[in-house]
N, C-alpha and C positions, 0 to 999 in steps of 0.2 A: 445532596451532596451529588452532582449529575456529573463527574468526573471520566467513574466506570462509566457511565457512556458514548461517551465522548473521545474514552480510548475503544474500549470496544468500534464508535463506529468509524478510529482510525483506521485498527486495523482490518475492517472488511474494509475501506475502501487500498488498505497500502495490499488487501492478497490481492480485489480487483487488479487497481494499477499494475500488481506483480502477472498478473493472465493476461493481461495487457500484452504484455512486454515479453512473455513468449512467444504470442501467439503473431507478433511481429516478428518477434526472430532474430532483435536491432540490438548492434553495438550501446550501452545506457551507461551514463559515471555515475558509479554506487551512492545510495545516497546515505551521509549520516547518521541514522535518524535522535 
């Protein structure tokens, strides 16, 4: 099962994404995950 790996990668991307948003300090629509 590679589901765990996919989830970890997804979380990593999410953290990176949030970090970028924080740096840009822009208004964004909340994401329903």
